[in-house]
Phi, psi and omega in degrees: 000140180275158174264137181244127174281156175208158178282130175262166180305319180296323178296315182298317179297319180294316178298312182299316181295317181292321178295315179296320179299319178296318179296314181295321179303327183258006182057042179253129176262120185217172168253134179244124179239139176234131179236163175275186184293343177262006178085009181279133184295126177250333183206139174216127177227120176256112179289165180299146173067026178263141178300138182304327182299333180297337177289344174260327183289315183301310178297326179294320177297316180297315180298317179299317180294321181290312183292325181273348180061029179204165180298143181297338178300331178304318181288319177301316180297320178298315181294314179296335178279000176110355181274068185297335181298340180293343176296341179264007179300125183293137174080357180250110181245340184258059183271055178230150178301137179135358175250129184230126179288152175257116184249139176228113182051043178082356178260137175279123180252355181161198180199160174242134174237137181229143177213141175145338178232195177302147185301324178293329177285325174303315180296318179303316179295314180300315181292327175296321177295314181296325181299339179295341180278345184289000000 
């Protein structure tokens, strides 16, 4: 039987704090979502002055990254490259840049999704949060 890693409460708090610190350092107002490896929401924080739609986009990006075991940008790139049929992929709604999987020894244990600023900045925030686990 294999051993499975999982995110603990302390991990989630560390990721959330580091991601929020990165956003605040850059004066970016965002929504930060953290999900487990099955895409289930573990944490959601909507900073002040963020558009309400970001509260739906961030978790969707995180879920897409967790279920696909890769950054959500991969799907955005496929669609932009002409593979429109990917829009019908079941269970994937956040096919926009900004979802980053959390990997531990090659296993996906969850993902962070961010929404509210430019997509490359969303990724910067997500990766800063994940870096707190190192």
